[in-house]
matplotlib code that plots the C-alpha trace (Angstrom):
import matplotlib.pyplot as plt

x = [0.0, 1.3, -0.1, -1.5, 0.9, -1.0, -0.5, 3.2, 3.6, 2.1, 4.5, 7.6, 10.3, 12.8, 12.0, 15.6, 18.1, 21.6, 22.4, 23.6, 23.0, 21.0, 18.5, 17.7, 17.4, 15.0, 12.9, 12.6, 11.6, 9.0, 7.6, 7.4, 5.7, 3.2, 2.5, 1.8, -0.4, -2.4, -3.2, -3.5, -4.2, -3.7, -2.4, 0.8, 1.4, 0.3, 2.9, 5.6, 4.8, 4.8, 8.2, 9.7, 8.5, 10.0, 13.3, 16.7, 18.4, 21.8, 20.7, 21.7, 20.2, 16.8, 17.1, 17.8, 14.9, 12.5, 13.7, 13.1, 9.6, 8.8, 10.0, 7.8, 4.6, 5.5, 4.4, 6.8, 9.3, 9.5, 11.8, 12.6, 16.3, 19.0, 18.6, 20.9, 23.7, 22.9, 23.6, 22.3, 18.8, 16.6, 13.0, 10.6, 11.9, 11.3, 13.8, 16.0, 15.4, 18.2, 20.5]
y = [0.0, 3.4, 6.6, 9.1, 11.6, 14.6, 13.3, 12.7, 16.2, 17.6, 15.4, 16.2, 17.8, 17.3, 15.0, 15.0, 17.7, 18.5, 15.2, 11.8, 10.4, 7.1, 8.1, 11.4, 9.5, 7.0, 9.8, 11.3, 7.9, 7.7, 11.1, 10.4, 7.0, 8.8, 11.5, 8.9, 6.8, 9.9, 10.6, 7.0, 4.6, 1.0, -2.2, -1.6, 1.9, 0.8, -2.1, 0.4, 2.8, 0.1, -1.2, 2.3, 3.1, -0.2, -0.2, -0.1, 3.1, 1.4, -1.3, 0.2, -2.6, -1.9, 1.8, 1.0, -1.4, 1.1, 3.8, 1.2, 0.5, 4.2, 4.6, 1.6, 3.3, 6.5, 7.1, 6.5, 9.4, 9.9, 8.4, 8.6, 9.2, 11.8, 14.8, 14.9, 17.3, 17.3, 13.9, 15.1, 16.0, 13.0, 13.2, 12.6, 13.9, 13.8, 11.9, 14.0, 13.8, 12.1, 14.5]
z = [0.0, -1.0, 0.4, -2.1, -3.7, -2.3, 1.3, 0.6, -0.7, 2.6, 4.6, 2.6, 4.7, 7.5, 10.5, 11.9, 11.2, 12.3, 14.0, 13.0, 16.4, 16.0, 18.6, 16.8, 13.5, 15.1, 16.6, 13.0, 11.7, 14.5, 13.7, 10.0, 10.7, 13.0, 10.4, 7.7, 10.0, 11.0, 7.4, 6.1, 8.9, 7.9, 9.4, 7.5, 8.9, 12.4, 12.2, 11.0, 13.8, 16.4, 15.2, 15.1, 18.6, 19.9, 18.0, 19.4, 18.1, 18.2, 15.8, 12.5, 10.4, 12.0, 11.3, 7.6, 7.5, 9.0, 6.4, 3.6, 5.0, 5.1, 1.5, 0.5, 1.7, -0.1, -3.7, -6.6, -6.7, -2.9, -0.3, 3.4, 4.1, 4.1, 1.9, -1.1, -0.2, 3.6, 5.2, 8.6, 7.3, 7.4, 6.1, 3.3, 0.1, -3.7, -5.6, -7.9, -11.6, -13.4, -15.2]

ax = plt.figure().add_subplot(projection="3d")
ax.plot(x, y, z, "-o")
ax.set_aspect("equal")
plt.show()
């Protein structure tokens, strides 16, 4: 299930900025998961939110998995991760057009 593009556009932006501390990135993941679930509640977004809230911030594989799962519910052309050009800015972003 992917959320509608109009919702993704509203949610686009930074959820964790200026820190590469795992606990700050996890908090950003949690905030993004909550925002998505608030707009498009489903079993998939509820599971993602629960897993994010119960994750160990020191488990880098889990953080990557949660970011991948967030990206999977976003429409084509959007992703959750670091902003191109600013590795400390994690959020929901539009993919860059190929040059």
